[in-house]
C-alpha positions as CSV (number, residue, x, y, z in Angstrom):
1,M,-0.4,-0.1,-0.1
2,Q,1.7,3.3,-0.9
3,A,1.4,6.0,1.6
4,A,0.2,10.2,0.5
5,S,3.6,10.8,-0.1
6,G,4.6,8.1,-3.2
7,I,6.8,6.0,-0.8
8,S,6.0,2.5,0.3
9,R,6.0,1.3,3.6
10,H,9.3,-1.6,2.7
11,D,10.7,1.2,0.7
12,R,10.1,3.5,3.9
13,E,11.1,1.0,6.1
14,T,14.3,0.0,4.2
15,F,15.4,3.6,3.8
16,L,15.0,4.4,7.5
17,K,17.5,1.5,8.4
18,W,20.4,2.1,6.6
19,Y,20.0,6.1,6.9
20,P,23.7,5.9,8.8
21,F,25.2,3.6,5.9
22,F,23.7,6.6,3.5
23,L,25.5,9.5,5.4
24,F,29.2,8.2,6.3
25,A,29.0,6.8,2.6
26,N,28.2,10.7,1.5
27,G,31.1,11.5,3.8
28,F,33.4,9.3,2.4
29,F,32.5,10.3,-1.1
30,A,33.1,13.9,0.0
31,L,36.4,12.9,1.5
32,V,37.9,10.8,-0.5
33,I,37.4,13.6,-3.5
34,L,39.1,16.4,-1.1
35,V,42.3,14.2,-0.6
36,I,42.6,13.4,-4.1
37,P,43.9,16.4,-5.2
38,F,46.3,16.6,-2.6
39,L,48.3,13.0,-3.1
40,A,48.0,14.0,-6.6
41,L,49.5,17.3,-6.6
42,G,50.7,16.8,-3.2
43,P,53.6,18.8,-2.2
44,Y,56.4,16.4,-4.6
45,N,56.1,16.8,-8.3
46,L,55.9,13.7,-10.6
47,A,59.4,12.6,-10.5
48,G,59.6,12.8,-6.7
49,V,61.4,16.5,-6.2
50,P,59.9,18.3,-3.4
51,E,58.5,21.2,-4.4
52,N,57.4,24.5,-2.8
53,P,53.7,23.1,-0.8
54,R,50.7,25.1,-2.0
55,F,47.9,25.0,-3.0
56,S,47.0,24.9,-6.7
57,E,43.6,26.0,-8.0
58,Y,42.9,21.8,-8.6
59,T,42.7,21.7,-4.6
60,V,40.6,24.7,-4.5
61,Y,38.1,22.9,-7.1
62,A,38.9,20.1,-5.0
63,I,37.8,21.4,-1.9
64,L,34.8,23.5,-3.4
65,A,33.9,19.9,-4.8
66,A,33.8,17.8,-1.3
67,I,31.6,20.5,0.6
68,L,29.3,20.4,-2.2
69,T,28.8,16.5,-2.3
70,A,28.8,17.2,1.8
71,V,25.7,19.8,1.7
72,A,23.9,18.1,-1.5
73,G,24.4,14.7,-0.2
74,L,23.2,15.5,3.7
75,S,20.4,18.0,2.3
76,F,19.1,14.9,0.0
77,F,19.2,12.0,2.7
78,V,17.6,14.6,5.1
79,S,14.5,15.4,3.1
80,I,14.1,12.0,2.2
81,R,14.1,11.1,5.7
82,K,11.8,13.6,6.6
83,Q,9.3,12.8,4.3
84,C,10.0,9.2,5.4
85,E,8.6,10.1,8.9
86,E,6.1,12.2,8.1
87,S,4.2,9.7,5.8
């Protein structure tokens, strides 16, 4: 039987059961997006020669992408949870 919000009871229970995992996965992907440029474009160049450590434009883009990923995922999962709890 469908609820007024269009979410079945089984889907609602499944989502609420897996909700902590979804939040963890969202945070993990945001962290991966954030860490990749620090590993790839960090204080060493591709030849392994130390360089002057500083933020590159790609690092700034990665920080912004990680923040947007975390905020978008969090707001998405929170809105679905509210919809599940209301129905």
